[in-house]
C-alpha positions in Angstrom: -24.8 -55.0 -16.5 -25.5 -54.9 -20.4 -22.5 -54.2 -22.6 -22.9 -52.6 -25.8 -20.8 -52.0 -28.8 -20.8 -49.1 -31.2 -19.4 -48.0 -34.4 -18.0 -44.5 -34.6 -16.2 -42.9 -37.8 -12.5 -43.1 -36.8 -12.0 -39.4 -36.4 -15.3 -39.0 -34.4 -13.9 -41.7 -32.2 -10.6 -39.9 -31.7 -12.0 -36.7 -30.7 -14.6 -38.4 -28.4 -11.5 -40.4 -26.7 -9.7 -37.3 -26.4 -13.1 -35.4 -25.0 -13.2 -38.1 -22.3 -16.7 -39.1 -23.8 -16.0 -42.7 -24.2 -15.7 -43.6 -20.7 -18.1 -45.7 -19.1 -19.4 -43.1 -16.8 -19.7 -40.3 -19.6 -21.6 -42.8 -22.2 -23.6 -43.6 -19.4 -24.5 -40.0 -18.2 -25.5 -39.5 -22.0 -27.4 -42.4 -22.7 -29.5 -41.5 -19.4 -29.7 -38.1 -20.5 -31.2 -39.2 -23.8 -33.6 -41.4 -22.2 -34.9 -38.6 -20.0 -35.3 -36.2 -22.8 -37.3 -39.1 -24.8 -39.3 -39.7 -21.9 -40.3 -36.2 -21.8 -40.9 -35.5 -25.3 -43.3 -38.4 -25.3 -45.2 -37.0 -21.8 -45.7 -33.7 -23.9 -46.7 -35.4 -27.0 -49.4 -37.2 -24.9 -50.2 -34.1 -23.1 -50.7 -32.2 -26.4 -53.0 -35.2 -27.8 -54.8 -34.9 -24.6 -55.6 -31.5 -24.5 -56.5 -31.7 -28.2 -59.2 -34.0 -27.4 -62.5 -32.5 -26.0 -63.6 -33.3 -22.5 -66.2 -35.5 -21.8 -69.6 -33.8 -21.2 -70.7 -34.9 -17.8 -74.5 -35.0 -16.6 -75.3 -33.2 -13.2 -75.8 -36.4 -11.9 -72.3 -37.8 -12.8 -70.5 -34.2 -11.5 -72.7 -34.9 -8.0 -71.6 -38.5 -7.8 -67.8 -37.7 -8.3 -68.1 -34.9 -5.5 -69.7 -37.2 -3.1 -66.9 -39.7 -3.7 -64.2 -37.0 -3.3 -65.7 -36.0 -0.5 -66.1 -39.6 1.1 -62.3 -40.1 0.4 -61.3 -37.0 2.1 -63.1 -37.9 5.3 -61.3 -41.3 5.2 
């Protein structure tokens, strides 16, 4: 378990305390959701970058070799 100390303006801290969002559980939920949202944003950015790059051209021989590998794997 990690302890984190944050500094908030007094008015914000009071509002958050009244709303119950300064409890360990609430803060954990908030941070967890922010981490998930950032991971999703990072994945979307990576997918956009991947989609913007041209697909490598494969020769017919390379395609046939991939098909053979997939078929072998399916039989196994």
